C-alpha positions in Angstrom: -16.2 25.2 82.7 -12.5 25.6 83.0 -11.5 22.3 84.7 -9.7 20.3 82.0 -10.1 17.0 83.8 -13.9 17.4 84.0 -14.1 18.5 80.3 -12.2 15.4 79.3 -14.3 13.1 81.4 -17.6 14.6 80.0 -16.5 14.1 76.4 -18.7 11.5 74.7 -17.0 8.2 74.0 -17.4 6.4 70.7 -17.2 2.9 72.1 -18.6 1.2 75.2 -15.1 0.3 76.6 -13.5 3.6 77.2 -10.2 4.9 78.6 -10.1 8.6 79.4 -6.9 10.3 80.2 -7.0 12.2 83.4 -3.6 13.8 83.4 -0.1 13.8 82.2 3.0 13.0 84.2 6.3 14.0 82.8 9.7 12.7 83.9 8.3 10.0 86.3 11.2 8.6 88.3 11.4 4.9 89.1 10.2 4.0 92.5 7.1 3.2 94.6 4.1 5.4 94.5 0.8 5.5 96.5 -2.5 6.5 94.9 -5.6 7.5 96.7 -8.9 7.4 94.7 -12.1 8.9 96.0 -15.3 7.1 94.8 -17.5 10.1 93.8 -19.5 8.3 91.2 -21.0 4.9 92.0 -20.8 2.5 88.9 -22.3 -0.6 90.5 -25.9 0.0 89.4 -24.9 -0.4 85.7 -22.2 -3.0 86.4 -19.4 -0.6 85.5 -15.8 -0.7 86.7 -13.1 1.8 87.4 -9.4 1.2 86.9 -6.2 3.1 87.2 -3.8 2.6 84.3 -0.3 4.0 83.9 0.6 4.0 80.2 3.0 5.7 77.8 1.8 7.5 74.7 3.5 8.7 71.6 2.7 11.3 68.9 -0.2 9.1 67.5 -1.8 8.9 70.9 -1.0 5.4 72.2 1.1 2.3 71.8 -1.0 0.8 69.1 0.0 2.0 65.7 -2.8 0.3 63.8 -5.1 3.3 63.7 -2.3 5.7 62.6 -1.0 3.4 59.9 -4.5 2.7 58.6 -5.2 6.4 58.3 -2.0 6.9 56.4 -2.7 3.9 54.1 -6.3 5.0 53.4 -5.2 8.6 52.8 -2.6 7.5 50.3 -5.1 5.2 48.6 -7.6 8.1 48.3 -4.9 10.4 46.9 -3.9 7.8 44.3 -7.5 7.1 43.3 -8.2 10.9 43.0 -5.1 11.2 40.7 -6.3 8.2 38.6 -9.8 9.7 38.3 -8.3 13.1 37.4 -6.3 11.5 34.6 -9.3 9.5 33.4 -11.4 12.7 33.3 -8.7 14.7 31.5 -8.2 11.9 29.0 -12.0 11.8 28.3 -12.2 15.6 27.9 -9.3 15.8 25.5 -10.3 12.8 23.4 -13.8 14.2 22.8 -12.5 17.1 20.7 
């Protein structure tokens, strides 16, 4: 498979409510746009919906910084705890002799 849109769509989602990026538009000028969507996959039998969302993203992937900040905070906490355990282990080893 070489179609990037299909590969992205077929990627397994971690949550039941998903938003999969179809494409990227750079330098979108202000104005009116018309979008035509073909219904190639019926979602009525499992009560699904389809939507078209225009959104902006940033380096962390979206407008919500919570996940990025929580990763940074947890990573920092783990590094501090690793340093604390290293110091405790070194203290224990040197005090045994």
